[in-house]
C-alpha positions in Angstrom: -2.3 31.6 1.1 -1.8 27.9 1.8 -1.9 27.0 5.5 1.3 24.9 6.2 -0.5 23.1 9.0 -3.4 21.7 7.0 -2.5 18.9 4.6 -4.9 17.0 2.3 -4.5 14.6 -0.5 -5.9 15.2 -4.0 -7.7 11.9 -3.6 -9.8 13.3 -0.7 -11.1 16.2 -2.8 -11.7 14.0 -5.9 -13.7 11.5 -3.7 -15.8 14.3 -2.1 -16.5 15.8 -5.6 -17.8 12.4 -6.8 -19.8 11.8 -3.6 -21.4 15.2 -3.6 -22.2 15.4 -7.3 -23.6 11.8 -7.5 -25.8 12.0 -4.5 -26.2 15.6 -3.3 -26.7 17.2 -6.7 -28.4 14.3 -8.5 -30.8 13.4 -5.6 -31.3 16.8 -4.0 -30.1 15.8 -0.5 -27.3 16.8 1.8 -24.4 14.3 2.1 -21.7 14.0 4.7 -18.6 12.0 5.4 -15.4 12.0 7.2 -11.8 12.9 6.5 -9.4 10.2 7.8 -5.8 10.6 8.7 -3.7 11.7 11.7 -2.5 14.7 13.7 1.2 15.3 14.3 2.9 18.3 15.9 0.1 20.7 15.6 -0.5 19.7 12.0 -3.3 17.6 10.4 -3.0 15.2 7.6 -6.1 14.2 5.8 -5.2 11.1 3.8 -8.6 9.8 2.5 -12.3 10.5 2.7 -15.1 8.1 3.6 -18.8 8.7 3.0 -21.7 8.3 5.5 -23.9 5.4 4.4 -26.2 5.2 7.4 -28.1 8.4 8.2 -30.3 9.2 11.2 -32.0 11.7 8.9 -31.2 13.2 5.5 -32.9 15.9 3.5 -32.1 18.8 1.3 -30.9 21.1 4.1 -29.4 18.8 6.7 -28.1 15.3 7.5 -26.9 13.5 10.5 -25.1 10.1 10.7 -26.3 7.3 12.9 -24.1 7.4 16.0 -23.5 3.6 15.7 -22.2 4.1 12.2 -19.8 6.8 13.2 -18.6 4.7 16.1 -18.0 1.7 13.9 -15.8 3.8 11.6 -13.9 5.3 14.5 -13.3 1.8 16.0 -12.0 0.5 12.6 -8.7 2.3 12.8 -5.8 1.9 15.2 -5.3 4.6 17.8 -3.8 7.9 16.6 -5.3 7.2 13.2 -8.9 8.0 12.3 -11.2 11.0 11.9 -9.4 14.3 11.4 -12.3 16.1 9.9 -15.8 16.1 8.5 -17.3 17.2 5.1 -20.8 17.9 4.0 -22.6 19.5 1.1 -24.7 22.7 0.8 -27.6 22.8 -1.7 -26.9 26.3 -3.0 -25.3 25.1 -6.2 -23.7 27.8 -8.4 -23.9 30.5 -5.7 -20.7 32.3 -4.8 -21.3 31.8 -1.1 -22.5 28.2 -1.4 -19.7 26.9 0.8 -20.2 29.2 3.8 -20.0 27.9 7.3 -23.4 28.1 9.1 -24.0 28.5 12.9 -24.9 24.8 13.0 -21.6 24.0 11.2 -19.7 26.1 13.7 -21.3 24.2 16.6 -20.5 20.9 15.0 -16.9 21.9 14.4 -16.5 23.2 17.9 -17.8 20.0 19.5 -15.7 17.7 17.3 -12.5 19.8 17.4 -12.5 20.3 21.1 -9.1 19.2 22.3 -7.9 18.4 18.8 -6.3 21.4 17.1 -7.0 21.9 13.4 -9.9 19.5 13.1 -11.2 20.2 9.6 -14.7 21.1 8.4 -15.0 21.0 4.6 -18.1 22.4 2.9 -18.8 21.7 -0.8 -21.4 22.8 -3.3 -21.2 19.6 -5.2 -19.8 21.4 -8.3 -16.1 21.3 -7.5 -16.2 24.2 -5.2 -15.2 23.8 -1.5 -14.1 25.7 1.6 -12.2 24.5 4.6 -12.5 25.7 8.1 -10.9 24.9 11.5 -11.6 26.0 15.0 -8.9 28.2 16.5 -8.5 30.0 19.8 -10.5 32.9 18.5 -13.2 30.8 16.9 -13.7 29.4 13.5 -11.4 30.5 10.7 -11.2 29.7 7.0 -8.1 28.0 5.7 -6.5 27.0 2.4 -5.1 23.5 2.8 -2.0 22.3 1.2 -3.1 19.8 -1.5 -0.6 17.0 -2.2 -0.6 13.9 -4.3 0.0 11.5 -1.4 0.9 11.4 2.3 3.0 8.3 2.9 2.3 7.0 6.4 5.8 5.7 7.0 7.3 9.1 6.4 5.3 10.7 9.3 4.6 7.9 11.7 6.4 4.9 13.0 4.8 1.5 13.3 5.2 -0.7 16.4 4.0 -4.2 16.4 2.6 -6.0 19.5 1.7 -9.6 20.1 0.0 -10.8 23.3 -1.8 -13.9 24.6 -3.8 -14.1 27.8 -5.7 -16.7 29.7 -8.1 -15.5 32.4 -10.5 -17.5 34.6 -13.1 -16.0 36.9 -15.9 -17.3 39.0 -19.0 -15.3 38.6 -21.7 -15.4 41.4 -25.2 -16.3 40.4 -26.5 -12.8 41.0 -24.0 -11.4 38.5 -24.2 -14.2 35.8 -27.0 -12.4 34.0 -24.7 -9.6 33.0 -21.3 -11.2 32.4 -19.8 -8.5 30.1 -18.7 -6.0 32.8 -17.2 -8.8 34.9 -15.3 -10.3 32.0 -14.1 -6.9 30.6 -12.9 -5.8 34.0 -10.9 -9.0 34.4 -9.2 -8.9 31.0 -8.5 -5.1 31.4 -6.8 -5.8 34.7 -4.8 -8.6 33.1 -3.8 -6.5 30.1 -2.6 -3.6 32.3 -0.7 -6.0 34.6 1.1 -7.5 31.7 2.0 -4.3 30.0 3.4 -2.8 33.2 6.6 -4.8 32.5 6.6 -4.3 28.7 9.6 -2.8 26.8 10.1 -1.2 23.4 12.6 -3.1 21.2 13.2 -2.6 17.5 9.8 -1.1 16.6 8.0 -3.7 18.8 6.3 -3.6 22.2 7.5 -6.7 23.9 5.9 -8.3 27.0 8.0 -10.4 29.3 5.5 -13.3 29.4 3.2 -14.2 26.5 1.8 -17.5 25.2 -0.1 -18.5 28.3 -3.3 -18.7 26.2 -4.3 -21.4 23.7 -3.5 -19.3 20.7 -7.2 -18.7 19.9 -9.9 -16.2 20.9 -12.4 -18.2 22.9 -14.8 -17.6 25.8 -16.0 -20.7 27.7 -18.8 -20.4 30.2 -19.2 -23.4 32.6 -22.1 -23.8 35.0 -21.2 -24.1 38.7 -23.3 -24.8 41.8 -23.6 -21.1 42.6 -23.0 -19.2 39.3 -20.7 -19.8 36.4 -17.0 -20.1 35.7 -15.7 -18.0 32.8 -12.5 -18.9 31.0 -11.2 -16.4 28.4 -8.4 -17.0 26.0 -7.2 -14.1 23.9 -4.4 -14.0 21.3 -3.9 -10.6 19.6 -1.5 -9.4 17.0 -1.8 -5.7 16.4 0.2 -2.6 15.6 0.2 1.1 16.6 1.4 4.1 14.6 3.0 7.0 16.5 5.2 10.0 15.8 8.9 9.3 16.3 9.2 11.7 19.3 7.0 9.5 21.5 8.7 8.1 24.6 8.8 4.4 25.4 6.2 5.0 28.2 3.9 6.7 25.7 4.3 3.9 23.2 3.6 1.2 25.8 0.5 3.1 27.0 -0.8 3.4 23.4 -0.2 -0.3 22.9 -2.0 -1.1 26.1 -5.0 0.9 25.0 -5.1 -0.6 21.6 -5.0 -4.2 22.9 -7.8 -3.3 25.3 -9.9 -1.8 22.5 -9.5 -4.9 20.4 -10.4 -7.3 23.2 -13.4 -5.2 24.1 -14.6 -5.4 20.5 -14.2 -9.1 20.4 -16.1 -9.5 23.7 -18.9 -7.3 22.6 -19.5 -9.5 19.5 -19.4 -12.6 21.8 -22.0 -11.1 24.1 -24.5 -11.0 21.2 -24.3 -14.8 21.1 -24.3 -15.1 24.9 -27.6 -13.2 25.3 -29.7 -16.4 24.9 -27.5 -18.5 27.3 -29.2 -19.7 30.4 -27.0 -20.5 33.4 -27.1 -24.3 34.1 -28.0 -25.3 30.6 -24.5 -26.6 29.9 -21.0 -25.6 28.9 -20.9 -22.9 26.2 -17.9 -22.2 24.0 -17.9 -19.0 22.1 -15.4 -18.5 19.2 -14.7 -14.8 19.1 -13.1 -14.5 15.7 -10.0 -12.4 15.0 -9.1 -8.8 14.2 -6.6 -8.3 11.5 -4.8 -5.2 10.2 -5.4 -4.5 6.6 -2.6 -2.4 5.2 -3.5 -2.5 1.5 -5.0 1.0 1.5 -3.4 4.4 2.3 -4.3 4.0 6.0 -4.2 0.8 8.1 -7.6 -0.5 9.0 -8.8 -3.1 11.5 -10.9 -5.8 9.9 -13.0 -8.3 12.0 -12.9 -11.9 10.7 -15.8 -13.9 12.1 -15.3 -17.6 13.1 -16.8 -20.4 11.0 -18.9 -21.3 14.0 -19.8 -18.9 16.7 -21.0 -21.1 19.5 -21.0 -24.7 20.7 -23.3 -25.7 23.6 -22.6 -28.9 25.5 -25.8 -29.7 27.4 -25.5 -30.6 31.0 
């Protein structure tokens, strides 16, 4: 009997079929990937599937994704949208029990599904057979998902836009100038939370009372001082969040706060890669951070990093 709480598009299954047959069957290795979608009201909606392309190890009887690869995928989607399940292949092609759930699979499902009801684990034999499992209160159980042609996002979730701009300046003592990232991140997180404390929700938008105090670009300027450095950060973010209609204004604002903080952190981490070779006192360094844009061309919105034409400019002292 079809489980009314588990929804999956036909496109997910077709993709998993192609991935497992082309790689697992043809090359004799286990493959894995993720089901992407969202949770709503105790139900799970798997909209599309994405393959693992960077493995920590991969052989006939097992595979594990590189943690950084999985983190990159998780960070590529706005909050409340992302991984709702995992899929992998078994090598026992043609066997009736090829899609069983092993003890290792149970442990993986329990770890991933902790705190997220109906997180899916799908097992395929690479020959168009599959089984789905979820972790319930009494342990793992097999389910028969509801297979649909499409899951229109706008039917199930509401989109809220958010536009913010910040300008933050901090003096960093010499003893802390070697590791600027924690200081900068702490300052901007404080600024974000302070601004969102007075935010309101108006016509599918999270509105801040004061924006536009930045220069409209994403830049980080490090200036040498007699005892350390001065850091000037300008951030301009246009983003969106997707939530069930029952969410309260407070919950919407909190989600927007977290989303903006996530995007700023991502931009700063990329900047820190260029900052690594900077020596205090060598001059004024301007880092162009790039932008993060929301790509809505696919079935799920996805955050895409756009790098700047020129990352860094150093003006020698």
